[in-house]
Every structure is written in C-alpha cells, then in structure tokens.
N, C-alpha and C positions, 0 to 999 in steps of 0.2 A: 525237638530235642535240642537244637542249638540254643534256643532261648533258655532252655532248662540249664545248660552248661554255663551260660553267662550270668545266671541269677547269682547275686552276691550281696552280702550285707557288709556295710562299711563301719570301721571303728569310728566312734564319735570323736570330735576334737578334744573333748575333756574325758576321754576314756579312763576309767578307774581300774587300777590293777589291784583290786581287792575284792573279796567275795560280795556278790549282791546281797547275800544273807547277813552281812555285817552292817547294813545301813542303819539298823535300829539297835545294834548291840553296844552295850556299855564297854568301852575300851579303856576305861580308867585303870591304873595299876592296881593289882590286888593288894590287900594288906599283907605286910610281912608277918608270918606266923611266928609264934614262940614255940620252938620245937621241944617236945618232951624228951627226956633222956632215953625212953624205951617205949616201944609200942608192940602190939601183937603182930601186926602186918604193916609193912611198908610197900606201897605200890608205886612203880615207876611208869608214868604216863597218865595224863589227865584227860584222855579222850573218852569215848564211849565205853571201851573195855574196862579201863581203870576205874571209872566212876561207877559203872554197874557193879563191879566187884566190891568197891568201897561201900556202896549202899547195902549190899547183901551182908557184908561183914559187920558193918556198924549196927545194923538192925538185929544182928545175932548177939550183940554185946561185946564184940571185939574192938580193941583200940586200933585205929587205922590212920595213917597219914598217906596222902597222895602227893607225889612230887611230879612237877612238870618243868622242864627247862625253860619253856615259854609260857605264855598265858594258856591255862588249860583249855583244850579244845581248838587251839589255833592251827592244828594240823588238819587231817582229813575230816575230823568230826564236825567242823563247822565250814568245811570247804566242799563237801560232797554234793551230789545232786539232789539229796533228800528223797531217794527212791529206795524203799525197802522191799525185799523180795525173798524168795525161798529156793532159789536155784543154786546148785553147787556146780562149779565149773566142769568137772569131768562128766556130768550128766549121769542118768541112771545106767546107761549101757557101760560107760567106763567104770563106774563104781562096781557094777555087778561082775564085770570081767575080773576086776582086781580082788574084790573082797567076797564075792558070792552074793546071791540075791538077798538073803536075810539081812546081812549087814548093810548092803546098799540101801535097802528100804529103811533101816534104822537111821542111817545118816540123813536120808531125805526127810524122814519124819522129824528129826531134830531141826532141820532147816525150816520146816513148816512151823514147828513149835516156837521157833525164834520170832516169827511174825506175831503169833498170839502173845508171846512174852513182852514184846515191845509195846503192844497195845495195852497190856496190863500196866506196864510202867507209866504210860501216858495217863491212863484213867486213875490209877491208884494214887499217883503223885500230883494229879491235877495240873499237868504240864500243858500249857497253851502253845501248841506248836503246829497248828493246821494239819493235824493227823487225819488221814482219811484212807480207807481201803477201797479205792476206786478201780483197782486192777492195773495190769500192765499188758501192753501189746508188744509182741516180738515180731516185727515185720521181716520178711525174708527178702534179701536183695535179689536172689535168683530163684528160678524154679527148682533147681537142684537143692538149694538151701531149704526151700519149703518142704520138699519131699523128705529131706533128712530130719527136719523138725517133726514132721508127721510120724515118721517111723519111730523116732525117739519117744514121742508122746504115747504112741500105741503100746510100745514095750513097757513104759512106766505104768500106764494104766492097767496093764495086765498083772502088775505086781502090787499096786497100792492105789487108793483113791487119789485122784488128781482133779482139782477144780480148774480144768483147762480144756480148750477146744481149738481146733484148727479153723482158720477163716480164709476161704479162697479169695483170690484177687478180685473177683467180681462182687464180693461182699465186704471188702475191707473199708469202703468209704464210711461206714458207720463207726469206724474206730480210728481212722486216720484220713485226713483230707489231702492225700498225695497219691499220684499214680506212679511213683518211683519204685514201688515194691511189688512183689509177686505173691501177695497174700501173707499170712503170718499165723502166729500162735497167740491165743488170748488166755491170760491167767487172771482169775477173778479175786483171789484172796489177798493180793499184795496191794501196795499203794505208795503214798508219799507223805512227806511232812516237811516242816521248815527245820533244817538240820541244826542251825545255830540256836534257835529257840529250844529245840529239844535238848541239846547239850546243856544249855544254861539251866534249864529246868531240872535236868538230871543232877547237875552240880549242886543246885540248891537243895534237892532232896537228900543227896549224900551228906552235905554239910549239916542239914537239919537233923539227920540221924546220928550225928556225932563225929563224922569223919573230918579230919583236919586236911585242908586243901592248901598245899604249898606251891603256888604258881611262881614262875620265874625263879625256880630253885632247882638247879641242876644237881643230879647225883653224880659225883666225880669218881667214886670208887666203891667197891664192895669187897668185904673180907669176911670169910666165915671163920668163926671161932668154935670151940667145943660146944658152946651152948647157944649161940645166936649168930645173927648176921650184923655186921657193923657197916653202916653206910656213911661215907664221907660226902657231905653236901656243901653247897655254896653258903649255907647258913650254919655249918658246923656238923658234928657227928651225932648219929642217932643209932640205937640198937633195936633190932626187930627180930622176932622169932622166925618170921617168914617174909620173903621178898617176892613180889609178883611183878613180872616184866610184861608190860602192856603197851609197848611202844610201836608195834605194827610197822608201818612204812618208814618210821623214824628211828628204828632200832640202830644203835650205834655201838661203839667199842666198849661200852660199859659191860656188856655181856657178849664177848666175841663168839661164843658158841651159838648164839642166836643170830648175830649179824652175818655169820658165814652161811646161814641157811635161809635168810630172808632176802627176797629180791624186791627192792623198792622200784615202783614204776610211776612215772609222772602221768597225771590225768589233768586235763585243762577244761575249763567251762567258760562260755560267754553267755551274757544276758542281753536281750534286745531292749531297745527303748520301749516305752509304753505303746501298746497297740490297741486297736479297737477290740474290745472283748468279744464281739461277734465274730471277728476274724479268727481270734484264738480258738473259740469254740468250734468254728468251721474246720480249722486245720487239725485240731486235736479234740474230736468229739468226746464228751464224757470226762475230759480233763485227765485222761490216763497217763501213766508213765510209759515211756517207749524206749526200747533198746533193740537196735537192728542187728543183722547177722554179718556185717562186715567183720573182718579180722581185727581191724582198728575200728571198733564199733562206734556208732553214734548212739548216745543216750540223751533223751530230751524230754521235756515236760513243760506244761504251763507253770508260771509262778503261782503261788497260792492264791493271789488276788485275781488271777485270770487275765492279767493285763500284759504279760510278757511271755516270751518263750526262752527257755534256757537249754543250751545244747553243750554236751561235753563229749570228749573223745581223747584218745591217745594222740599226742601231737605228731608222731611220726618223725622221720629223718629229715634234717635240713630245714625244719620249720623255724626253729629258734624261739624266742620269747617276745614279749612286748607287743607292739602293734602288729607285727608280722604274724604272731600267733593268733591274735584276734581276727585278722584278715583271713587266715587259713580256716578257722572254725566258722567264720561267716560264710565262706564259700561252701562248706559242707552243709550248713543249714539252708542256704539258697538252693543247693542241689535237690534237697528234699521238698522244699516249699518255694517254688518260683515266685509266688505271690509276695514274698518278703523282699524281693529284689530292691535294693536301695535303702532298706531300713537300717537305722543306726544301731550299733552295739555300744552299750554304755558301761559294761563291766567285763573284765577278762581276768581270770585267776587260775591258779594251778596248785596242786598238792600231790602228795605221795600216797599211793595205795601199796599193798604188799602182797606178793605171791610167794608161795612155797614152790619148790621144783616139781611137785606133783599136783599143784593146783588145789590142794585141800587145806581147810583151816587146821590150825595146830593148837593143841592144848596139852598141858602136862604139869605135874608137880613132882619134882625129884628132890628129895631131901628138904632143904629150906628154900629152894628157888622154884618158882612156878612161872609159866608163860601161857599167854593166849594171844594169837596173832594170825596173820596171813589169810585174809578174807577174800582175796582175789577180786577186789573191786565191788564186792557185794556185802559189805560189812555193816550196813546201818542196823539191821536186825541181828545178824549173827554175832557181831562184836558184843552187843549187850548180853546175848544169851551165853556166850563163851566167858565173859567176865563174871556172870552170875555162877556158872558152873565151876569156874576156877576158885571163886570165893568159897563155894561149898566144899571143894576139895581141901582148901586151907583150914576149914573148920572141922575137917574129919567127918563130914556128913556124906553118907553113902548116896544121897541124892545127887551128888556131884559127878556120879558116873556118866560117861558119855560114850556114844558110838564112835567118837573120834579118839578115845583113849588108846594108847599103845600103837597108834599109827606112826610109822617111821617119819621122822622129820629129816628128809634127805639133805645131804650136802654134796658139793661137787669139788673135785680136787683142783679145778681151775678157778675157783671162786672163793674170795675172802671177804665179800661185802661190797665190792665195787662192781656194779653190773656192766662191765665193758661190752658184753655181748648183746646188749639191748639194741644198739644201733643197727647191726646186721639183721637182727630178728625183726625189728620194726620195718626195715627196708624190704625184707622178704614178704612180710604181711601186707605192706603197702603195694607191692608189686602184684600180689594175688588179688587184692581188692581192685586194682586197676584192670586186671584181666576180667574180673566179674563185670565191671562197668562196660568194657569194650564188647564182651560177648553178648551182653543183653541190652545194648543200646542206651546205657545210662550216661 
C-alpha cells in the first residue's frame, strides 16, 4: 500500500495548458458575420445546448443567430471528458422521494433518451467524433459505497428497465485493472466521444441548416419591448422574437435571474503522454468510461486512439492551478494505477460545469426568454437533448414538453452568482474522501 501512495505522474517540462482535444482543432478566428436586423430566435451560448437548439430551429424554418463571447465551444463543450451518460445526480431514490415514482421514472427515461438522441445527431449529421457506446463502469471506493450503489440500482430496476448490473470486487478486473476499488456498477448503454470534434460537427450542421453563428460576439444587453427582444451586441443591435439563454457554467450578468441560480464549478483534466496500447487495454479493459464514488470524484478514460489515459476531477481546496494542479491530478491517477508511476502528463486544462441548488437540469420558456442549463457535470448528452427540447418550445411544438418542466429553479438568499461557499464545501468533501481512504487502507 505504501508503494501505491507514492505512485505519481509528473507534469512534462513542456506541459500544455489547453485541452488535449484541441490538438487538431482549427483555432483560426471565425469570420465576422453580417447581422440581420431581425431574427426569429437569438441564442446566447455557442456550446452543445445552443447549437442543438439552433439546429432544431433552423431545420424547422426559423431564422436563428447564435452568439458566443468567445470562440463557440471554447467552454465546457470542447473541454469535457467526452463521456456521455444517462445518470441524474439525485438518483432514482432522491427523485422518487421528491416527485413520486411516475415522474422520477419519466425524468430518468428522458436522461436515457438523451443518449439515443446524441447518437442520432452523430449518425444523421455524419459527425466523425469517435462516438462509441462501450459503457461506463462506476467503481466503489468503499464497501459501503458498493452496497449503496446496489440498493439504488435494485430500487430503480423495480421501477423501470435499466441496462446495468453490479460487479463484485473479485470480478472487477474484467472492467478495470486496479485493486483500488471495492467492486462497482456497470452501465451498458452509455459511452464516449471526442468532445471537440463533436462540437465542431454540430456547429457545421447548424450552420449548414441556415443558422448564423456569431463567435467572439458578446451580448452586452437585453431589453424587452412590446413586440420583441432587442439585443445589444459587440457588433451592434439586433431584434429577436425569442431569446434562449444557453450559457450553463458561463452564465453571467446578462441575465441576473439565471446567474443567481446557477453555481459554476471548476473541473480539471490531465492527459498522459503516449503509453503502450497494451498497457492501456490492461488498465481499462474494453475502453470503457469510468467515474468513481469519491465525493470529489475521479472520472477517467482512454483517449480515442487508445494510447493515453485522461483523468478529471474537482481540484479541491488549496490545489491552485498550473503545474501544481497537474501534479495533484497526477497523484490521483497514480493512486488508482500504480503502474503509471513516473509517466509524464502532457496536457492540463480546466473549465466550468454548472449545478443548480437541487442538482437537476433546468429548462423553461417564460414569455420571450428561455433557458436550458445546469447539467451537474453530466451534460454531453443532456445538453443536446435540452437544447432540442427548448427549441421545440420556442417553435410552439408540443413535442417540447419535458418531465423537467415546471420544476423549481431554486435560488438562495445568500447567493448572487459568486460561489463563495464552494471552498468550504470542497474542503468538507475532501475530508470525507480522506476518511474513506484511511478506513479502507487506500
């Protein structure tokens, strides 16, 4: 066990502080668009949610412009781990206690539908993004975590079909080449993709359908008149019938009513140097996506080419950024896979995901302003689904109805958009994780 604790990966001398996913991405400035005077729908945010909404709207014949203050997708949509799943943070038990069994099932069914939806997006739009449904393994850090997972899965299976099963510790080697865990839960219908390639393919599809994409164009103000919304942008003014806010973890003062309800949380990822593909296959058999049960969870996967391992986590308190952050994540990866001790880390990057105060995704259209956001770190599939649903609402299509409609978007009297409480919360979660390690010899 002492050797396990010492296992550590080191930042390379030329460590790159940008996503591994950007290595082959075109970073040239986007063309400056000629804004029309008026459109049917203006979308703020050029990530997955906004582009999915734009694609649905444009194919229905609506005139659409998508604004992004940076290059579209430079937020979480091209920085995430590329893992798509169908889990909602409260879980079946939490949902059933709050909403009742029928609505809990409907919410989880929508989460599952989001995975099928993203697969259709990839196939129908011929997006080459290394999409595969190889499944995900959720290893349990402790035996108590394992038993909690098993009870949760049993309760959910009693309410709805679930393509998942528990894997005891003595059988987990076929899913993960590590003795760090106490078994886990295997889900079959989820998988992974290359997030930047998927985003850029989605952008091309939206543009091809007729949506105007205005990158590096900030929306500076919104004003509602009797007949429309007037947007002040860095390229001038434009009028829209409807405005959709799709900014997620980057939601700002443009819409303070959303900013006061969205909690942005930093998530960071490292990528190893190239490894022997046989070693990668031995450590992560089947190339599955993995997310463990720590409070400050580790989520990790092979790169699409099978030559690297990428690990992400919440940085925690006192970690900082830069090489110190890479070193911290390297220790976490070495804790799981001692065989990687001494391997170099070539990339380290971070971005913002968004949580609501109740951990649920949020969607709504009130008057001329709509929103879809707060995917709690599981937004690769759900963001596209919610963007599509929000677009259907804007079109007046009844198909836009969702099990998440009319769910409260809670706020707190002590919060206005600056998450000052995250430091103490992360410290508490980190302390609990340390106890789990100590109690179980990790």
